[in-house]
C-alpha positions in Angstrom: 153.4 22.0 -32.6 151.9 25.0 -30.6 149.5 24.7 -27.9 145.9 26.2 -28.2 145.7 29.7 -27.0 143.8 30.3 -23.8 140.1 30.9 -24.4 138.9 34.5 -23.8 135.1 34.7 -23.8 133.2 38.0 -24.1 134.1 40.2 -21.2 131.3 41.4 -18.9 128.3 39.6 -20.6 129.7 36.3 -19.1 129.6 37.8 -15.6 125.9 38.0 -15.7 125.0 34.3 -15.3 127.5 34.2 -12.3 126.0 37.1 -10.7 122.6 35.6 -11.2 123.7 32.4 -9.6 125.2 34.1 -6.5 122.1 36.2 -6.3 119.9 33.1 -6.3 121.9 31.7 -3.5 121.7 34.8 -1.5 118.0 35.1 -2.1 117.4 31.5 -0.8 119.4 32.5 2.2 117.5 35.7 2.7 114.3 33.9 2.4 115.6 31.4 4.9 116.3 34.1 7.6 113.3 36.3 7.1 112.1 36.9 10.6 114.8 34.9 12.3 116.8 37.5 13.9 115.0 37.0 17.2 115.6 33.2 16.9 119.3 33.8 16.3 119.6 36.1 19.4 117.6 33.5 21.5 120.1 30.7 20.9 122.9 29.9 23.3 125.9 31.2 21.5 129.5 31.6 22.2 130.9 34.9 23.2 132.6 35.3 19.9 129.4 35.1 17.9 128.9 38.1 15.8 125.8 40.3 15.8 123.1 39.3 13.3 123.5 42.7 11.4 127.0 41.7 10.4 126.1 38.9 8.2 124.4 40.9 5.5 127.3 43.1 4.6 129.9 40.3 4.8 128.0 38.0 2.5 127.3 40.9 0.0 131.0 41.4 -0.4 131.8 37.5 -0.5 129.0 36.8 -3.0 130.4 39.5 -5.4 133.9 37.9 -5.1 132.4 34.4 -5.6 130.7 35.6 -8.8 133.8 37.2 -10.2 135.9 34.1 -9.4 133.7 31.8 -11.4 133.5 34.3 -14.3 137.3 34.5 -14.4 137.6 30.7 -14.7 134.9 30.4 -17.2 136.5 33.1 -19.3 139.7 31.1 -19.5 138.2 27.5 -19.9 134.4 27.5 -20.6 132.4 25.2 -18.3 134.6 22.6 -16.8 135.1 20.2 -13.8 136.3 23.2 -11.5 133.2 25.0 -12.3 131.0 22.0 -11.6 132.5 21.8 -8.2 131.9 25.5 -7.8 128.3 25.1 -8.7 127.8 22.4 -6.2 129.4 24.3 -3.4 127.2 27.3 -4.2 124.2 25.0 -4.0 125.3 23.8 -0.5 125.8 27.4 0.4 122.3 28.3 -0.6 120.6 25.5 1.4 122.5 26.0 4.7 120.5 28.9 5.8 117.1 27.3 5.3 118.4 24.2 7.1 119.9 26.1 10.0 117.2 28.8 10.5 114.2 27.6 8.6 114.3 24.0 9.9 116.3 24.6 13.0 118.4 21.5 12.2 121.7 22.7 13.5 123.4 19.2 13.3 122.2 18.8 9.5 123.4 22.4 8.9 126.7 21.5 10.4 127.1 18.4 8.0 126.1 20.8 5.1 128.7 23.3 6.0 131.6 20.9 6.5 131.0 19.5 3.0 130.6 23.1 1.8 134.0 23.9 3.4 135.6 21.0 1.7 134.2 21.8 -1.6 135.4 25.5 -1.3 138.9 24.3 -0.7 138.5 22.0 -3.7 137.3 24.8 -5.8 140.3 27.0 -4.6 142.7 24.2 -5.7 141.0 23.5 -9.0 140.8 27.3 -9.8 144.3 28.0 -9.0 146.1 26.6 -12.2 143.5 28.3 -14.3 143.4 31.7 -12.6 145.2 32.6 -9.4 143.2 35.7 -9.0 140.0 33.5 -9.0 141.5 31.2 -6.4 142.5 34.0 -4.2 139.1 35.7 -4.5 137.7 32.6 -2.8 140.0 32.6 0.1 138.1 35.1 2.2 134.9 33.1 1.6 136.7 30.0 2.7 137.8 31.9 5.8 134.3 33.1 6.6 132.9 29.7 6.2 135.7 28.3 8.4 134.4 30.8 11.1 130.7 29.9 10.4 131.5 26.2 10.7 132.9 26.8 14.1 129.9 28.9 15.1 127.6 26.4 13.8 129.2 23.6 15.8 129.1 25.6 18.9 125.5 26.6 18.5 124.6 22.9 17.8 126.5 21.8 21.0 124.9 24.3 23.1 121.3 24.1 21.8 
């Protein structure tokens, strides 16, 4: 008995919903930080905190990688448990910025980003058997969120 072949869904059309999902997460973040650059600068921050202008370019690249990773997995399997975890972590990603900047709730934002970090790790592990490329595309995101978690903790502690 032969196993079923891997599912290969239409190429680029399937990327559109993933691009829209990460764009929505980014827009929620952008709306959450509009006019908050002065607030960020006024916080007591560690010496290793990056300048506020760096976040936009970094997140643009990361969001593109996140979209492609989800799409690669979807092409192989359709919607599955791994993509459900992916969607939940993307939701937590979207709400972090309004919690941190919009509400100024640094402790709640830290709780959000810790769970986000765990779910990114779970997503990497779940994506790996389906698409190693997809899993590796999430590693820089996981690394940046590791850094952002430490920064969030330092800001919460100092403020």
